C-alpha positions in Angstrom: -56.4 -12.8 102.4 -54.8 -9.7 103.9 -52.8 -9.2 100.8 -56.0 -9.2 98.7 -57.7 -6.8 101.0 -54.7 -4.4 101.0 -54.5 -4.6 97.2 -58.3 -4.0 96.9 -58.2 -1.1 99.4 -55.5 0.7 97.3 -57.4 0.3 94.1 -60.6 1.4 95.7 -58.9 4.5 97.2 -57.3 5.4 93.9 -60.6 5.1 92.0 -62.3 7.1 94.7 -59.9 10.0 94.1 -60.7 9.8 90.4 -64.4 9.9 91.1 -64.2 12.8 93.5 -62.1 14.8 91.0 -64.6 14.2 88.3 -67.5 15.4 90.5 -65.4 18.4 91.6 -64.6 19.4 88.1 -68.3 19.2 87.2 -68.3 16.3 84.8 -65.5 17.4 82.5 -64.2 14.4 80.6 -60.8 13.0 81.5 -57.8 12.8 79.2 -56.3 9.4 79.4 -52.6 8.8 78.6 -50.4 5.8 78.6 -47.0 4.3 77.5 -46.0 0.7 77.2 -42.3 -0.3 76.8 -40.7 -3.7 76.5 -37.2 -4.9 75.9 -35.9 -8.4 75.3 -32.2 -9.3 75.4 -30.7 -12.2 73.5 -27.4 -13.7 74.4 -25.4 -16.4 72.6 -23.4 -17.2 75.8 -26.6 -18.2 77.7 -28.2 -21.7 77.6 -31.6 -20.1 77.0 -31.6 -17.6 74.1 -33.6 -14.9 76.1 -31.3 -13.8 78.9 -33.3 -10.8 80.1 -36.8 -9.3 79.7 -38.2 -6.1 81.0 -41.5 -4.2 80.6 -43.1 -1.0 81.9 -46.7 0.2 81.7 -47.6 3.8 82.5 -51.2 4.9 82.6 -52.7 8.2 83.7 -55.6 10.5 83.6 -55.8 14.3 83.6 -58.9 15.8 85.1 -58.8 19.6 84.9 -56.1 20.7 87.4 -55.6 17.2 88.8 -53.5 14.4 87.3 -53.3 10.7 88.4 -50.9 8.0 87.2 -49.8 4.5 87.8 -46.6 2.7 86.8 -46.0 -1.1 86.8 -42.5 -2.7 86.2 -41.9 -6.3 85.2 -38.9 -8.4 84.4 -38.3 -12.1 83.5 -38.9 -13.0 87.2 -42.3 -11.3 87.6 -43.8 -8.1 88.9 -41.2 -5.7 90.4 -42.8 -2.4 91.4 -46.3 -0.8 91.5 -46.6 2.9 92.1 -49.4 5.5 92.2 -49.1 9.3 91.8 -51.6 12.2 92.3 -50.8 15.8 91.6 -52.7 19.1 91.3 -52.1 22.7 90.6 -54.5 25.5 91.5 -52.9 28.9 91.0 -50.3 29.5 93.8 -50.9 26.0 95.3 -49.1 22.8 94.0 -49.6 19.4 95.6 -48.3 15.9 94.8 -48.4 12.5 96.5 -46.5 9.3 95.6 -46.8 5.8 96.9 -44.7 2.7 96.1 -45.6 -1.0 96.6 -43.7 -4.2 96.4 -46.3 -6.3 94.5 -45.2 -9.9 95.5 -46.2 -10.0 98.3 -48.2 -6.7 98.3 -46.2 -4.6 100.7 -45.9 -0.8 101.3 -42.4 0.4 100.5 -42.5 4.2 100.4 -44.8 7.2 100.4 -44.2 10.9 100.1 -46.2 14.2 99.9 -45.4 17.7 98.7 -47.2 21.0 99.1 -45.9 24.3 97.8 -47.3 27.9 98.0 -45.7 30.2 95.4 -46.5 33.9 95.5 -43.9 34.9 92.9 -41.2 36.5 94.9 -41.9 34.4 98.0 -42.5 30.7 98.3 -42.7 28.1 101.0 -43.0 24.3 100.7 -43.5 21.2 102.9 -42.1 17.8 102.1 -43.0 14.6 103.9 -41.6 11.0 103.4 -42.3 7.6 104.8 -40.2 4.4 104.5 -42.0 1.1 104.9 -41.4 -1.2 107.8 -40.4 -4.0 105.4 -36.8 -2.5 105.3 -36.0 -1.5 108.9 -38.7 -3.3 110.9 -40.3 0.1 111.7 -41.7 2.9 109.7 -39.3 5.7 109.1 -40.7 9.2 108.6 -39.2 12.6 108.0 -40.1 16.1 106.8 -38.4 19.1 105.2 -39.6 22.7 105.5 -38.5 25.0 102.7 -38.9 28.8 102.3 -37.3 31.2 99.9 -37.4 34.6 98.3 -36.6 36.1 94.9 -35.4 39.7 94.6 -34.4 40.7 91.2 -31.3 38.8 90.3 -30.9 37.2 93.7 -32.5 34.0 95.1 -32.2 32.9 98.7 -33.6 29.8 100.3 -33.6 28.0 103.7 -34.2 24.3 104.2 -34.9 22.8 107.7 -34.5 19.0 107.9 -36.4 16.9 110.4 -35.3 13.3 109.9 -35.2 13.6 106.1 -33.3 15.2 103.2 -34.1 16.1 99.6 -31.0 14.3 98.2 -33.1 11.3 97.1 -33.7 7.7 98.0 -33.2 4.8 95.6 -35.0 1.5 95.7 -33.3 -1.5 94.1 -34.6 -4.8 92.9 -33.6 -6.9 95.9 -35.8 -5.1 97.2 -33.6 -2.8 99.2 -33.0 1.0 99.4 -30.0 3.4 99.6 -29.9 7.0 100.6 -28.4 9.2 98.0 -25.9 12.0 98.1 -26.6 15.4 96.7 -25.3 14.6 93.2 -25.9 10.8 93.1 -28.7 8.8 91.4 -28.4 10.8 88.2 -29.1 7.7 86.0 -30.8 4.9 88.0 -31.3 1.6 86.2 -34.7 0.9 84.6 -35.7 -1.6 87.4 -34.9 1.0 90.2 -37.1 3.7 91.6 -35.9 7.1 92.9 -37.8 9.6 94.9 -36.8 13.0 96.3 -37.7 12.9 100.0 -35.4 10.5 101.9 -36.3 9.6 105.5 -33.1 9.1 107.5 -34.2 7.9 110.9 -36.9 6.1 112.9 -39.1 7.6 115.5 -40.6 11.1 115.6 -39.7 14.2 113.7 -36.5 15.6 115.3 -34.2 18.4 113.9 -31.3 16.9 111.9 -29.9 19.8 109.9 -30.3 23.1 108.0 -29.2 24.4 104.6 -28.8 28.0 103.4 -28.5 28.6 99.7 -27.9 31.7 97.7 -27.8 32.3 93.9 -27.3 35.4 91.8 -27.2 36.3 88.1 -24.7 39.1 87.7 -24.4 41.1 84.5 -26.4 38.4 82.7 -23.1 36.6 82.0 -22.1 35.4 85.5 -23.9 33.0 87.8 -22.9 32.6 91.4 -24.2 29.9 93.8 -23.3 29.4 97.4 -24.6 26.6 99.8 -23.9 26.3 103.5 -24.9 23.0 105.3 -25.3 22.4 109.0 -26.1 19.2 110.9 -27.6 18.9 114.3 -24.1 19.2 115.8 -22.8 22.1 113.8 -21.1 23.1 110.5 -20.8 20.5 107.8 -19.5 22.1 104.5 -19.5 25.1 102.3 -19.9 25.1 98.5 -19.3 27.9 95.9 -20.1 27.5 92.2 -19.4 30.4 89.7 -20.2 30.1 86.0 -19.1 32.7 83.4 -21.2 32.3 80.4 -19.3 34.8 78.2 -16.5 37.2 78.3 -17.7 40.3 76.4 -18.7 39.1 72.9 -16.4 36.0 73.1 -18.5 32.9 73.9 -16.0 31.4 76.3 -17.6 29.7 79.3 -15.9 28.8 82.6 -17.2 26.9 85.6 -15.5 27.2 88.9 -16.5 24.9 91.8 -15.1 25.1 95.3 -16.1 22.9 98.3 -14.6 22.8 101.7 -15.4 21.3 105.1 -13.6 20.8 108.3 -11.4 18.1 106.8 -10.5 19.0 103.2 -11.0 21.3 100.3 -11.6 20.6 96.6 -11.6 22.8 93.5 -12.7 22.0 90.0 -12.3 24.3 87.0 -14.3 23.4 83.9 -13.4 25.6 80.8 -16.0 25.5 78.1 -16.3 27.1 74.6 -19.5 27.7 72.8 -19.3 28.5 69.0 -22.6 29.6 67.5 -25.1 26.8 67.6 -22.5 24.3 68.7 -21.8 23.1 72.2 -18.1 22.3 72.5 -15.9 22.1 75.6 -12.8 20.5 77.0 -12.9 19.7 80.7 -9.8 18.8 82.8 -10.9 16.8 85.9 -8.8 18.1 88.8 -8.8 17.3 92.5 -7.0 19.7 94.9 -5.5 18.3 98.0 -5.3 20.0 101.4 -4.1 18.9 104.9 -5.7 19.5 108.3 -9.0 21.1 109.3 -8.0 24.5 107.9 -5.0 23.5 105.9 -4.0 25.3 102.7 -4.1 23.5 99.3 -0.7 21.8 98.9 -1.2 20.0 95.6 -3.5 18.7 93.0 -4.2 15.6 91.0 -5.4 15.5 87.4 -7.5 12.4 87.1 -9.3 12.7 83.8 -10.0 14.5 80.6 -13.5 15.1 79.0 -13.9 16.4 75.4 -17.4 17.0 74.0 -18.8 18.4 70.8 -22.5 18.6 69.8 -24.3 20.0 66.8 -28.0 19.8 65.9 -27.5 16.4 64.3 -24.1 15.0 65.5 -22.3 14.6 68.8 -18.8 13.4 69.8 -17.4 12.6 73.3 -14.2 11.3 74.7 -13.6 10.5 78.3 -10.2 9.4 79.6 -9.3 8.3 83.2 -5.8 8.9 84.4 -6.4 7.8 88.1 -8.1 4.4 87.7 -7.4 3.6 91.4 -9.9 6.2 92.8 -12.1 7.0 89.7 -14.0 5.0 87.2 -16.1 5.3 84.1 -19.9 4.9 84.4 -22.5 4.5 81.8 -26.3 4.3 81.6 -27.9 1.1 80.3 -30.2 3.1 78.0 -30.4 6.5 76.5 -29.3 8.2 73.3 -27.5 11.3 74.6 -23.8 11.3 75.0 -24.1 14.0 77.7 -26.0 11.5 79.9 -24.9 8.1 78.7 -21.3 8.2 80.0 -19.6 10.0 82.9 -16.8 9.8 85.4 -17.4 9.1 89.1 -15.5 8.5 92.3 -15.2 4.8 93.2 -15.4 5.5 96.9 -18.7 7.4 96.8 -20.4 5.8 93.7 -22.0 3.1 95.8 -23.7 5.5 98.2 -26.7 5.6 95.8 -26.7 2.0 94.6 -26.7 1.6 90.9 -26.6 5.2 89.5 -25.3 3.7 86.3 -23.0 0.8 85.8 -19.4 1.1 87.0 -16.9 0.2 84.3 -13.7 0.1 86.3 -11.9 -2.3 83.8 -11.8 0.5 81.2 -9.7 3.7 81.2 -11.2 5.4 78.1 -14.5 5.6 76.2 -15.1 7.3 72.9 -18.6 7.9 71.6 -20.4 9.3 68.6 -24.1 10.0 68.1 -26.2 11.0 65.1 -29.7 12.4 65.3 -32.5 13.2 62.9 -35.3 15.5 63.9 -35.9 17.9 66.8 -34.1 17.1 70.1 -37.6 16.7 71.8 -38.9 14.2 69.3 -36.1 12.7 67.1 -37.3 10.3 64.4 -33.9 8.5 64.3 -31.2 8.3 66.9 -27.9 6.3 66.7 -25.2 6.1 69.3 -21.9 4.1 69.2 -19.6 3.7 72.2 -16.1 2.2 72.2 -14.4 1.2 75.4 -10.6 0.8 75.9 -8.6 -0.8 78.7 -5.7 -3.3 79.3 -6.1 -5.5 76.2 -3.9 -7.1 73.6 -6.3 -5.9 70.8 -5.7 -3.0 68.5 -5.6 0.3 70.4 -6.4 -1.7 73.6 -10.1 -2.0 72.4 -12.2 -4.2 74.7 -15.9 -3.5 74.0 -18.3 -1.6 71.7 -21.9 -0.7 72.3 -24.3 0.3 69.4 -27.8 1.6 69.9 -30.4 2.7 67.4 -33.9 4.0 67.9 -36.5 4.7 65.1 -39.8 6.4 65.3 -42.1 4.4 63.0 -45.2 6.5 63.6 -46.6 8.9 66.1 -46.4 7.1 69.5 -44.5 4.0 68.2 -40.8 3.6 68.7 -38.6 0.7 67.8 -35.0 0.3 69.2 -32.1 -2.1 69.2 -28.9 -2.5 71.0 -25.9 -4.7 70.2 -22.9 -5.2 72.5 -19.6 -6.6 71.0 -16.5 -7.8 72.8 -13.5 -9.9 72.0 -15.7 -13.0 71.8 -18.1 -11.5 69.2 -21.7 -10.5 69.9 -22.2 -10.4 73.6 -25.8 -9.4 73.7 -28.6 -8.2 71.4 -31.6 -6.2 72.8 -34.8 -5.5 70.9 -37.3 -3.0 72.3 -40.6 -1.3 71.6 -42.4 1.7 73.0 -46.1 2.4 72.4 -47.7 5.6 73.6 -51.2 7.0 73.5 
């Protein structure tokens, strides 16, 4: 009975917000939007032909400056997630609220709120997050206060953390949650939910850290970013990131990243070359080693090589791992962009954000090609092929291939298919559809 009452109260509250917005706008008609996607995976190795099923339904309404939305996720076992979103923008004020429920049984999992005042060269924002008691036995709450200024080519911001961070929180199917690192959770799986505000402790709002960031655009060709992080006990780390977009009229790009804390230092150099409308670069993945709290860099380790080429209708990428003990290849389960579908990650930190893509530690190289037709924002045809190599007796140590194709049949209707091959033949075949309105 309580589950029904809770579910009813949520729906009544959501409909009440819609009604209030309609009255506030003065009767202006709403714009309704929606998107339904479904994927079914067939596997010859399973007893039942359908090995996996997933579906997602998005529905929303835009009422003047306000927007409301819901999202429902399903798999072969039932209803996974139900979420609600409300957002609004009125000149210099922006607000947003999110709430996440576990449907079976109906349980509060997460909630967050966001308010931002932007006056052009000066802005301030307040973030609030809540973690449901279903996970830790008590409700976790936290907040982040943000303020910043923009002066010409210089941006500066200060973040004060009170039992929360803005690194993200990821909810997995178990259900369970993990707190993300600053660069984790880039490609969560379809059945996972990710939000920005991550509560980190129970109880009241207590000071847990501060962050100072600075960025500058120098001579229109050089970008410099610096970040200093403090915890409640003192200094944590310092980061510098400098990007050179061009050297004179030569379109040669360099990205220099330096991070150090009280224990170690790391340095990464990413040379890139841009030729006309093409995006082409070669990136050597390097880790520099230092000893002691303030020790000098005494050596380095080259652990990978990344080669990438993309034109308006074609892309090529090759990722090689030299240090398979500490690093691994990762890939996203879906997607038709080589820039996002595969990447290299540290094995020791990859699990800090749960899924964040599937770890493929049995492979040491992946080569991918992609072909597109149409504009990048709305391609009518997309094709991607990935080949994985590892310790195998097959030709060139081949172990697995992944083929994906997506076709826009008409406006709002997409059909897609994915076939995975290994040494045993067709490992899985996935059929999908997306219908938007």
